[in-house]
KOLKOL-827518 format. One record per residue: residue in one letter; y, z, x of N, C-alpha, C in turn. Coordinates in nm, 4 decimals, always signed. Layout:
BEGIN
[a,[Y,Z,X],[Y,Z,X],[Y,Z,X]] ...
END
This chain:
BEGIN
[m,[-0.3159,+4.6791,+4.4225],[-0.2462,+4.5579,+4.4534],[-0.0979,+4.5888,+4.4619]] [n,[-0.0587,+4.6536,+4.5677],[+0.0793,+4.6937,+4.5854],[+0.1639,+4.5882,+4.6549]] [q,[+0.0985,+4.4887,+4.7151],[+0.1741,+4.3872,+4.7853],[+0.2450,+4.2955,+4.6861]] [a,[+0.3591,+4.2451,+4.7270],[+0.4323,+4.1508,+4.6421],[+0.3568,+4.0187,+4.6353]] [l,[+0.3614,+3.9571,+4.5216],[+0.2981,+3.8269,+4.5051],[+0.3898,+3.7193,+4.5590]] [s,[+0.3316,+3.6177,+4.6177],[+0.4118,+3.5054,+4.6647],[+0.3685,+3.3791,+4.5925]] [k,[+0.4590,+3.2843,+4.5845],[+0.4309,+3.1569,+4.5185],[+0.4545,+3.0462,+4.6196]] [s,[+0.3658,+2.9476,+4.6194],[+0.3840,+2.8357,+4.7100],[+0.3441,+2.7066,+4.6426]] [s,[+0.4132,+2.6010,+4.6769],[+0.3725,+2.4681,+4.6330],[+0.3818,+2.3709,+4.7506]] [t,[+0.3736,+2.4234,+4.8713],[+0.3827,+2.3421,+4.9909],[+0.2659,+2.2442,+4.9976]] [p,[+0.2921,+2.1149,+5.0065],[+0.1845,+2.0172,+5.0126],[+0.1297,+2.0022,+5.1546]] [a,[+0.0607,+2.1022,+5.2023],[+0.0018,+2.0990,+5.3363],[-0.1394,+2.1530,+5.3285]] [s,[-0.2123,+2.1395,+5.4369],[-0.3511,+2.1836,+5.4366],[-0.3617,+2.3359,+5.4410]] [g,[-0.2597,+2.4046,+5.4875],[-0.2585,+2.5499,+5.4856],[-0.3031,+2.6109,+5.6163]] [t,[-0.2373,+2.7176,+5.6535],[-0.2709,+2.7855,+5.7777],[-0.3377,+2.9196,+5.7528]] [t,[-0.3144,+2.9805,+5.6382],[-0.3804,+3.1068,+5.6059],[-0.5087,+3.0769,+5.5274]] [p,[-0.6007,+3.1723,+5.5205],[-0.7215,+3.1499,+5.4390],[-0.6889,+3.1149,+5.2936]] [v,[-0.5895,+3.1805,+5.2361],[-0.5504,+3.1525,+5.0982],[-0.5009,+3.0081,+5.0850]] [e,[-0.4120,+2.9663,+5.1736],[-0.3614,+2.8290,+5.1692],[-0.4740,+2.7283,+5.1905]] [h,[-0.5634,+2.7588,+5.2842],[-0.6760,+2.6686,+5.3096],[-0.7586,+2.6492,+5.1824]] [v,[-0.7949,+2.7573,+5.1151],[-0.8759,+2.7464,+4.9936],[-0.7979,+2.6731,+4.8846]] [y,[-0.6712,+2.7054,+4.8677],[-0.5899,+2.6416,+4.7639],[-0.5902,+2.4897,+4.7789]] [f,[-0.5654,+2.4414,+4.8979],[-0.5570,+2.2974,+4.9191],[-0.6948,+2.2320,+4.9303]] [a,[-0.7868,+2.2936,+5.0033],[-0.9187,+2.2323,+5.0259],[-1.0018,+2.2284,+4.8984]] [w,[-0.9958,+2.3328,+4.8149],[-1.0767,+2.3373,+4.6923],[-1.0343,+2.2252,+4.5975]] [d,[-0.9057,+2.2138,+4.5730],[-0.8551,+2.1107,+4.4821],[-0.8866,+1.9707,+4.5354]] [d,[-0.8672,+1.9504,+4.6653],[-0.8949,+1.8208,+4.7259],[-1.0427,+1.7849,+4.7122]] [a,[-1.1314,+1.8774,+4.7448],[-1.2755,+1.8506,+4.7376],[-1.3197,+1.8242,+4.5940]] [l,[-1.2680,+1.9030,+4.4986],[-1.3061,+1.8819,+4.3584],[-1.2566,+1.7463,+4.3090]] [s,[-1.1359,+1.7094,+4.3451],[-1.0816,+1.5817,+4.2982],[-1.1607,+1.4633,+4.3541]] [r,[-1.2249,+1.4804,+4.4703],[-1.3053,+1.3736,+4.5308],[-1.4549,+1.3898,+4.5029]] [n,[-1.4932,+1.4911,+4.4249],[-1.6345,+1.5212,+4.3982],[-1.7129,+1.5460,+4.5269]] [d,[-1.6483,+1.6075,+4.6249],[-1.7139,+1.6385,+4.7524],[-1.7823,+1.7747,+4.7399]] [k,[-1.9060,+1.7726,+4.6927],[-1.9790,+1.8959,+4.6626],[-2.0077,+1.9775,+4.7884]] [s,[-2.0322,+1.9131,+4.9003],[-2.0586,+1.9852,+5.0251],[-1.9346,+2.0612,+5.0714]] [a,[-1.8194,+1.9955,+5.0638],[-1.6951,+2.0615,+5.1039],[-1.6630,+2.1775,+5.0102]] [l,[-1.6892,+2.1594,+4.8815],[-1.6668,+2.2688,+4.7859],[-1.7572,+2.3871,+4.8163]] [l,[-1.8852,+2.3617,+4.8305],[-1.9800,+2.4708,+4.8534],[-1.9475,+2.5468,+4.9815]] [a,[-1.8980,+2.4771,+5.0822],[-1.8624,+2.5407,+5.2094],[-1.7483,+2.6419,+5.1943]] [l,[-1.6720,+2.6336,+5.0860],[-1.5622,+2.7281,+5.0630],[-1.6100,+2.8597,+5.0026]] [y,[-1.7358,+2.8656,+4.9575],[-1.7907,+2.9829,+4.8898],[-1.8789,+3.0659,+4.9830]] [a,[-1.8691,+3.1973,+4.9712],[-1.9609,+3.2872,+5.0409],[-2.1021,+3.2619,+4.9885]] [p,[-2.2051,+3.2847,+5.0686],[-2.3427,+3.2612,+5.0232],[-2.3796,+3.3370,+4.8953]] [d,[-2.3196,+3.4528,+4.8748],[-2.3504,+3.5341,+4.7564],[-2.2352,+3.5340,+4.6546]] [a,[-2.1550,+3.4299,+4.6572],[-2.0397,+3.4190,+4.5664],[-2.0839,+3.4125,+4.4209]] [v,[-1.9883,+3.4419,+4.3321],[-2.0115,+3.4376,+4.1876],[-1.8993,+3.3559,+4.1237]] [i,[-1.9381,+3.2631,+4.0352],[-1.8418,+3.1880,+3.9544],[-1.8674,+3.2230,+3.8091]] [e,[-1.7594,+3.2453,+3.7334],[-1.7688,+3.2678,+3.5893],[-1.6817,+3.1644,+3.5190]] [s,[-1.7419,+3.0946,+3.4216],[-1.6697,+2.9913,+3.3481],[-1.7427,+2.9594,+3.2186]] [p,[-1.6700,+2.9278,+3.1122],[-1.7366,+2.8854,+2.9890],[-1.8065,+2.7505,+3.0029]] [l,[-1.7780,+2.6753,+3.1081],[-1.8460,+2.5486,+3.1288],[-1.9912,+2.5681,+3.1743]] [i,[-2.0201,+2.6777,+3.2394],[-2.1538,+2.6996,+3.2961],[-2.2641,+2.6935,+3.1908]] [p,[-2.2555,+2.7680,+3.0798],[-2.3643,+2.7558,+2.9823],[-2.3747,+2.6161,+2.9220]] [h,[-2.2632,+2.5466,+2.9148],[-2.2634,+2.4122,+2.8569],[-2.3390,+2.3134,+2.9460]] [v,[-2.3096,+2.3119,+3.0761],[-2.3714,+2.2117,+3.1635],[-2.5034,+2.2562,+3.2241]] [l,[-2.5244,+2.3876,+3.2388],[-2.6502,+2.4362,+3.2972],[-2.7491,+2.4845,+3.1921]] [k,[-2.7086,+2.4812,+3.0654],[-2.7959,+2.5244,+2.9544],[-2.8472,+2.6676,+2.9757]] [t,[-2.7526,+2.7584,+3.0047],[-2.7839,+2.9000,+3.0222],[-2.7129,+2.9799,+2.9138]] [e,[-2.7529,+3.1038,+2.8981],[-2.6901,+3.1921,+2.7995],[-2.5571,+3.2472,+2.8490]] [r,[-2.5475,+3.2714,+2.9797],[-2.4280,+3.3348,+3.0356],[-2.3484,+3.2363,+3.1193]] [g,[-2.2202,+3.2579,+3.1236],[-2.1311,+3.1710,+3.1996],[-2.1130,+3.2175,+3.3422]] [i,[-2.2236,+3.2493,+3.4093],[-2.2175,+3.3034,+3.5450],[-2.3136,+3.2258,+3.6350]] [a,[-2.2639,+3.1825,+3.7502],[-2.3479,+3.1218,+3.8542],[-2.3365,+3.2107,+3.9769]] [r,[-2.4514,+3.2532,+4.0308],[-2.4546,+3.3444,+4.1457],[-2.5214,+3.2785,+4.2657]] [g,[-2.4540,+3.2837,+4.3795],[-2.5120,+3.2342,+4.5038],[-2.5059,+3.0828,+4.5168]] [h,[-2.5260,+3.0377,+4.6397],[-2.5130,+2.8953,+4.6701],[-2.6066,+2.8067,+4.5885]] [a,[-2.7290,+2.8494,+4.5641],[-2.8235,+2.7635,+4.4913],[-2.7734,+2.7355,+4.3494]] [e,[-2.7306,+2.8392,+4.2779],[-2.6798,+2.8191,+4.1413],[-2.5458,+2.7470,+4.1412]] [i,[-2.4604,+2.7798,+4.2379],[-2.3305,+2.7128,+4.2463],[-2.3510,+2.5641,+4.2767]] [q,[-2.4477,+2.5307,+4.3620],[-2.4771,+2.3903,+4.3921],[-2.5188,+2.3151,+4.2668]] [k,[-2.6029,+2.3765,+4.1833],[-2.6434,+2.3127,+4.0574],[-2.5218,+2.2865,+3.9688]] [l,[-2.4328,+2.3853,+3.9608],[-2.3114,+2.3691,+3.8813],[-2.2255,+2.2550,+3.9353]] [l,[-2.2040,+2.2523,+4.0659],[-2.1208,+2.1484,+4.1263],[-2.1812,+2.0100,+4.1055]] [d,[-2.3135,+1.9996,+4.1138],[-2.3802,+1.8713,+4.0890],[-2.3509,+1.8220,+3.9481]] [e,[-2.3611,+1.9118,+3.8506],[-2.3368,+1.8740,+3.7111],[-2.1908,+1.8413,+3.6857]] [v,[-2.1010,+1.9205,+3.7410],[-1.9577,+1.8958,+3.7218],[-1.9197,+1.7602,+3.7804]] [a,[-1.9696,+1.7290,+3.8991],[-1.9376,+1.6003,+3.9621],[-1.9910,+1.4834,+3.8791]] [a,[-2.1094,+1.5001,+3.8236],[-2.1709,+1.3917,+3.7465],[-2.1078,+1.3730,+3.6092]] [r,[-2.0452,+1.4778,+3.5567],[-1.9986,+1.4752,+3.4177],[-1.8479,+1.4826,+3.3998]] [k,[-1.7713,+1.4896,+3.5044],[-1.6272,+1.5147,+3.4938],[-1.5604,+1.4146,+3.3993]] [p,[-1.4986,+1.4624,+3.2913],[-1.4344,+1.3715,+3.1957],[-1.2985,+1.3223,+3.2471]] [p,[-1.2505,+1.2117,+3.1917],[-1.1205,+1.1572,+3.2338],[-1.0035,+1.2542,+3.2130]] [a,[-1.0154,+1.3460,+3.1173],[-0.9063,+1.4416,+3.0917],[-0.8932,+1.5449,+3.2034]] [r,[-0.9916,+1.5498,+3.2964],[-0.9850,+1.6438,+3.4085],[-0.8995,+1.5819,+3.5164]] [k,[-0.7750,+1.6305,+3.5248],[-0.6806,+1.5825,+3.6248],[-0.6400,+1.7007,+3.7121]] [f,[-0.5500,+1.6786,+3.8062],[-0.5278,+1.7802,+3.9090],[-0.3811,+1.8146,+3.9338]] [h,[-0.2991,+1.8085,+3.8300],[-0.1588,+1.8469,+3.8456],[-0.1474,+2.0001,+3.8480]] [r,[-0.0771,+2.0518,+3.9454],[-0.0481,+2.1954,+3.9547],[+0.0796,+2.2121,+4.0347]] [t,[+0.1389,+2.3312,+4.0278],[+0.2715,+2.3470,+4.0884],[+0.2815,+2.4643,+4.1853]] [g,[+0.1738,+2.5182,+4.2307],[+0.1787,+2.6284,+4.3252],[+0.0791,+2.7358,+4.2897]] [y,[+0.0813,+2.8428,+4.3652],[-0.0147,+2.9513,+4.3452],[+0.0525,+3.0864,+4.3625]] [l,[-0.0186,+3.1886,+4.3172],[+0.0217,+3.3272,+4.3389],[-0.0858,+3.3947,+4.4216]] [t,[-0.0459,+3.4824,+4.5128],[-0.1432,+3.5516,+4.5959],[-0.0902,+3.6878,+4.6412]] [d,[-0.1844,+3.7751,+4.6715],[-0.1508,+3.8995,+4.7405],[-0.2162,+3.9002,+4.8779]] [g,[-0.2664,+3.7860,+4.9202],[-0.3318,+3.7724,+5.0489],[-0.4838,+3.7712,+5.0397]] [k,[-0.5390,+3.8232,+4.9332],[-0.6847,+3.8240,+4.9099],[-0.7207,+3.7562,+4.7786]] [r,[-0.6341,+3.7691,+4.6808],[-0.6552,+3.7074,+4.5500],[-0.5658,+3.5844,+4.5416]] [l,[-0.6180,+3.4807,+4.4769],[-0.5491,+3.3541,+4.4676],[-0.5581,+3.3082,+4.3223]] [i,[-0.4437,+3.2768,+4.2635],[-0.4401,+3.2343,+4.1237],[-0.3475,+3.1142,+4.1117]] [w,[-0.3938,+3.0123,+4.0385],[-0.3076,+2.9004,+4.0057],[-0.3475,+2.8425,+3.8712]] [e,[-0.2570,+2.7600,+3.8185],[-0.2771,+2.7003,+3.6864],[-0.2776,+2.5486,+3.6964]] [y,[-0.3662,+2.4884,+3.6187],[-0.3582,+2.3474,+3.5848],[-0.3036,+2.3467,+3.4423]] [p,[-0.1737,+2.3261,+3.4234],[-0.1173,+2.3341,+3.2879],[-0.1560,+2.2129,+3.2034]] [r,[-0.1623,+2.2318,+3.0735],[-0.1939,+2.1222,+2.9821],[-0.0905,+2.0111,+2.9942]] [e,[+0.0355,+2.0480,+2.9894],[+0.1439,+1.9500,+2.9913],[+0.1831,+1.9180,+3.1356]] [t,[+0.1817,+1.7902,+3.1694],[+0.2189,+1.7455,+3.3036],[+0.3289,+1.6399,+3.2920]] [p,[+0.3888,+1.6019,+3.4025],[+0.4909,+1.4962,+3.3974],[+0.4369,+1.3616,+3.3474]] [t,[+0.3049,+1.3418,+3.3540],[+0.2471,+1.2127,+3.3138],[+0.1589,+1.2234,+3.1895]] [g,[+0.1645,+1.3348,+3.1171],[+0.0835,+1.3510,+2.9965],[+0.0001,+1.4782,+3.0002]] [e,[-0.1024,+1.4820,+2.9165],[-0.1847,+1.6024,+2.9061],[-0.3044,+1.5968,+3.0003]] [q,[-0.3485,+1.7157,+3.0395],[-0.4691,+1.7317,+3.1190],[-0.5418,+1.8559,+3.0710]] [m,[-0.6654,+1.8716,+3.1147],[-0.7389,+1.9937,+3.0819],[-0.6658,+2.1112,+3.1454]] [d,[-0.6537,+2.2203,+3.0703],[-0.5748,+2.3353,+3.1139],[-0.6660,+2.4504,+3.1544]] [f,[-0.6412,+2.4999,+3.2760],[-0.7204,+2.6087,+3.3337],[-0.6304,+2.7024,+3.4117]] [v,[-0.6799,+2.8235,+3.4311],[-0.6279,+2.9126,+3.5339],[-0.7459,+2.9440,+3.6244]] [e,[-0.7295,+2.9169,+3.7519],[-0.8317,+2.9465,+3.8528],[-0.7930,+3.0788,+3.9181]] [a,[-0.8848,+3.1744,+3.9168],[-0.8615,+3.3048,+3.9802],[-0.9738,+3.3279,+4.0810]] [m,[-0.9374,+3.3470,+4.2069],[-1.0362,+3.3624,+4.3130],[-1.0062,+3.4858,+4.3956]] [e,[-1.1135,+3.5485,+4.4436],[-1.1021,+3.6581,+4.5395],[-1.1717,+3.6132,+4.6664]] [l,[-1.1018,+3.6241,+4.7792],[-1.1578,+3.5831,+4.9079],[-1.2141,+3.7041,+4.9816]] [n,[-1.3210,+3.6815,+5.0578],[-1.3770,+3.7893,+5.1395],[-1.3063,+3.7929,+5.2752]] [d,[-1.3515,+3.8789,+5.3648],[-1.2867,+3.8944,+5.4952],[-1.3005,+3.7718,+5.5848]] [q,[-1.3936,+3.6828,+5.5525],[-1.4109,+3.5597,+5.6292],[-1.3276,+3.4446,+5.5716]] [g,[-1.2523,+3.4712,+5.4649],[-1.1697,+3.3685,+5.4034],[-1.2462,+3.2773,+5.3096]] [l,[-1.3668,+3.3202,+5.2679],[-1.4476,+3.2442,+5.1737],[-1.4315,+3.2997,+5.0329]] [i,[-1.4535,+3.2148,+4.9343],[-1.4448,+3.2582,+4.7956],[-1.5634,+3.3491,+4.7648]] [q,[-1.5351,+3.4712,+4.7225],[-1.6392,+3.5666,+4.6858],[-1.6596,+3.5701,+4.5344]] [r,[-1.5495,+3.5699,+4.4615],[-1.5539,+3.5693,+4.3145],[-1.4567,+3.4629,+4.2655]] [h,[-1.5003,+3.3893,+4.1657],[-1.4182,+3.2811,+4.1117],[-1.4336,+3.2843,+3.9601]] [r,[-1.3222,+3.3004,+3.8914],[-1.3220,+3.3005,+3.7453],[-1.2302,+3.1886,+3.6981]] [v,[-1.2778,+3.1158,+3.5976],[-1.2011,+3.0045,+3.5428],[-1.1699,+3.0373,+3.3976]] [y,[-1.0409,+3.0436,+3.3653],[-0.9956,+3.0730,+3.2295],[-0.9452,+2.9427,+3.1685]] [w,[-1.0040,+2.9054,+3.0570],[-0.9753,+2.7769,+2.9938],[-0.8703,+2.7914,+2.8857]] [g,[-0.7824,+2.6918,+2.8773],[-0.6847,+2.6835,+2.7694],[-0.7426,+2.6076,+2.6512]] [w,[-0.6665,+2.6000,+2.5449],[-0.7175,+2.5396,+2.4212],[-0.7524,+2.3924,+2.4383]] [y,[-0.6764,+2.3189,+2.5173],[-0.7045,+2.1762,+2.5359],[-0.8379,+2.1584,+2.6086]] [g,[-0.8597,+2.2365,+2.7130],[-0.9854,+2.2302,+2.7870],[-1.1043,+2.2733,+2.7041]] [v,[-1.0874,+2.3753,+2.6214],[-1.1956,+2.4213,+2.5337],[-1.2343,+2.3092,+2.4371]] [r,[-1.1361,+2.2367,+2.3877],[-1.1667,+2.1242,+2.2977],[-1.2494,+2.0168,+2.3681]] [v,[-1.2297,+1.9988,+2.4981],[-1.3105,+1.9027,+2.5738],[-1.4579,+1.9442,+2.5693]] [i,[-1.4845,+2.0734,+2.5860],[-1.6229,+2.1227,+2.5755],[-1.6735,+2.1054,+2.4328]] [q,[-1.5928,+2.1437,+2.3350],[-1.6349,+2.1335,+2.1955],[-1.6696,+1.9896,+2.1559]] [r,[-1.5974,+1.8944,+2.2117],[-1.6238,+1.7529,+2.1814],[-1.7333,+1.6953,+2.2716]] [d,[-1.7923,+1.7793,+2.3558],[-1.8996,+1.7398,+2.4473],[-1.8599,+1.6244,+2.5389]] [e,[-1.7375,+1.6341,+2.5936],[-1.6923,+1.5310,+2.6857],[-1.7518,+1.5495,+2.8254]] [y,[-1.8181,+1.6622,+2.8498],[-1.8921,+1.6824,+2.9740],[-2.0367,+1.6414,+2.9486]] [h,[-2.0592,+1.5171,+2.9137],[-2.1935,+1.4695,+2.8868],[-2.2340,+1.3679,+2.9937]] [r,[-2.3582,+1.3364,+2.9954],[-2.4082,+1.2367,+3.0926],[-2.4196,+1.1032,+3.0293]] 
END
């Protein structure tokens, strides 16, 4: 990763694959648009998150391929707690990897805190997606706020 990282907070739909994923993923998740979300992932994509064993009742926090990712998205859409908000201030990229933060502290109060780390394939689709949770977000899982 010798390329310089860039940061952007431009509120546009994006012209590069990285910008497209950054804006489209957040927009689709905020609207619970599971079809639009799934369309951003490669058919053999992998997501890793501590939420996966909680909502899918699995031992590992890994969802592989569209079928497993669809199950995860269905559960997330059905269970999203009120503390899940969408304040963020930009992203970092090297053109293939995309990283951004949903910080706990926002201008309007607290939200669940995450770092989203994604790797895009040559078609501009998400190939690998890892979600790193902060202490506030972990407490949401511990309190079982992702319940039905």
